[in-house]
LUMSE-799890 format. One line per field, with one value per residue (C-alpha): residue number from 1; x, y, z. Coordinates in steps of 0.001 Angstrom, whole numbers. Last residue first. Layout:
<pts>
num <- (NUM/...)
u <- (X/...)
v <- (Y/...)
w <- (Z/...)
</pts>
This chain:
<pts>
num <- (205/204/203/202/201/200/199/198/197/196/195/194/193/192/191/190/189/188/187/186/185/184/183/182/181/180/179/178/177/176/175/174/173/172/171/170/169/168/167/166/165/164/163/162/161/160/159/158/157/156/155/154/153/152/151/150/149/148/147/146/145/144/143/142/141/140/139/138/137/136/135/134/133/132/131/130/129/128/127/126/125/124/123/122/121/120/119/118/117/116/115/114/113/112/111/110/109/108/107/106/105/104/103/102/101/100/99/98/97/96/95/94/93/92/91/90/89/88/87/86/85/84/83/82/81/80/79/78/77/76/75/74/73/72/71/70/69/68/67/66/65/64/63/62/61/60/59/58/57/56/55/54/53/52/51/50/49/48/47/46/45/44/43/42/41/40/39/38/37/36/35/34/33/32/31/30/29/28/27/26/25/24/23/22/21/20/19/18/17/16/15/14/13/12/11/10/9/8/7/6/5/4/3/2/1)
u <- (198272/199523/202150/201300/203788/203395/205949/207009/203319/203664/200745/202458/202072/203423/202798/202042/200567/199774/198058/196561/196458/194003/195105/198485/198522/196581/198756/201602/198544/197685/201387/202319/206011/207332/205163/207489/210960/211299/210049/211355/214913/213605/212482/216172/214650/212153/211415/212248/208971/206988/205346/201008/202034/199036/198740/196466/195309/194091/192324/192105/189328/187364/185604/181547/180979/180457/182762/185982/185978/184071/185187/185154/187282/188478/189430/191380/192422/195299/195806/198263/198186/201346/205291/207501/210844/213210/214677/212885/209934/209088/208690/206696/204135/204540/203650/200627/199018/199462/197789/194797/194732/194620/192211/190006/189823/189057/186276/184602/184638/182948/180366/180144/176954/173518/173229/169716/170999/170387/169241/170398/174589/175343/175952/178536/178358/181229/182040/184318/188195/189122/191121/190336/188430/187990/183818/182273/178526/176988/173976/172766/169217/169824/172794/174740/178083/181697/184300/187855/190804/194440/197389/200865/201420/204390/203283/204364/206758/209455/209233/208930/205894/204559/200724/198649/194555/192004/188608/185262/181870/178702/175677/177556/176409/178125/181512/182624/186369/189046/192450/195385/197196/197727/201066/200754/197157/193928/191320/187646/184481/180860/181328/181553/183699/186654/187307/191937/192337/196487/197676/201247/204515/205808/203190/203162/201387)
v <- (123570/121395/118296/115314/112282/109040/106479/102545/101574/99020/96243/93113/93023/96862/100072/103658/106642/109653/112805/115166/119279/120693/122957/122846/119123/118361/118985/116499/113332/113954/113051/110755/110489/112647/109955/107413/109065/108875/105572/103472/105056/103331/100250/99653/95903/94756/92134/93434/96204/93012/92001/92605/96946/98635/102159/104657/108157/110943/113668/117065/120247/119279/122662/123276/127419/129433/132565/131598/127662/124976/121680/118116/115337/112293/109287/106741/103541/101589/98321/96875/92963/90985/92713/92184/94334/94612/97958/100320/97824/99308/102717/101856/99923/102770/105138/102960/103428/107031/107445/104687/107012/110359/109331/107558/110532/112732/109934/110335/114117/114000/112068/108005/107063/106649/108112/110514/113646/116520/114803/112375/112092/114023/111621/110397/107592/105968/106061/102794/103225/102460/106412/109558/111198/108798/109901/110815/110466/113161/112752/115788/116139/113743/112546/115625/115180/115506/114841/114444/115387/114533/115884/116493/113061/111743/109172/109211/106540/107799/110387/114141/114749/117863/116183/119339/118326/119184/119164/119132/120020/119096/121222/124304/127720/130415/131076/134641/135197/136813/137473/138481/136229/135494/134740/132166/131606/132470/133368/131299/132924/131597/132582/130511/127172/129252/127360/127038/127447/127073/129157/127896/128638/128505/128354/125076/124564)
w <- (5804/8135/7666/9705/10233/12365/11454/12651/14410/15892/15379/14642/10736/10421/11038/9428/10152/7556/9193/6563/7024/4331/1870/164/2182/-875/-3258/-679/-846/-4535/-5991/-3640/-3767/-897/900/-418/1135/5554/5432/3089/4800/7586/5772/4266/3765/5385/7316/10178/9922/10198/7744/6146/6366/7831/6205/8505/7537/8875/6966/8445/8387/5356/4442/5777/5337/8627/7179/9817/7851/9525/10180/8526/9441/7453/8151/6220/6741/4390/4289/2669/609/1005/701/-1937/-1218/-4109/-2548/-5246/-4318/-1098/-1891/-4764/-2398/-134/-3086/-3706/-497/-398/-3613/-2684/449/-1181/-3500/-1793/665/-1986/-3290/-33/-386/-3230/-2668/-3284/-5056/-5385/-2040/-3267/-2620/-541/2115/1716/1004/-2517/-5670/-8173/-9926/-12092/-15566/-16541/-17793/-21412/-21314/-22463/-20789/-16884/-16829/-14041/-13725/-11466/-9046/-7142/-9234/-12024/-14098/-14449/-16840/-15325/-17944/-16906/-17945/-17356/-18535/-20544/-19375/-17101/-15354/-11671/-10302/-12368/-9694/-9018/-11367/-12307/-13688/-15323/-14395/-16707/-15859/-17978/-16804/-17379/-15490/-15059/-13598/-15282/-14568/-13551/-14802/-12592/-13712/-10801/-12444/-15705/-15906/-13347/-10749/-12422/-10359/-11239/-10870/-9335/-5871/-2607/-3590/-5401/-7635/-8761/-12719/-13369/-16198/-17612/-18312/-14574/-11725/-10895/-7048)
</pts>
C-alpha cells in the first residue's frame, strides 16, 4: 500500500469504523451504517499496462434487501447488480466474493496477455479458472482463506517467444492480485495447450 502523500481508507469488517493509514495514521472514525457507498481506489501503476488515473470511483446503491446496484462512475459502463446468495440474499447477481474472484482471474489473464504481446506473441483464447476457499479467522469470522487461479494458454509453450521470461514477470503486472496478496494467499498455475504445467507460484499473506 502506498503511504506517502495520501491518506488511505482501510475498512474494518468487525466494527463500524475506518482506519486511515498514511499522514493520518492512528486516526479512527466511526461510520454510520451505509445505504449508498462511494468508493475510490487510488492507482499506483507499476507498469505501462495499468491506466494512469488518479482514482477509480464506484457508487453502490441498495436496491432491495441485500441486492446492490454497482455503478462505475465517470465511465460508459453499464451498472451491475450484486447480491448475496440464499438464504441471506436472493442470488440476483454475483456476491462480493465472486466479484473479487473474477477481478483476480481477469487481471491475471490480462497481465499474462500483456506480457506475451510484449514479445510479439499472438496467443489464441486464454482461459482462467478461479477457486476460492472460505476460512475462519481467530475470532471465528468468515474470510476468504485462499484463492487458486489456473490459467490455460491455447498453444504449446514452445510456440511462444521468451516464455520463461514472460512467466517470471507477468504476475508483477497484475495490480489486483498483488494488492490482494497483502491479505490473502493467491496461488497461480499456468498451463499450455498440451496440459503441461509451465509455472506454479504461491505468495502467502
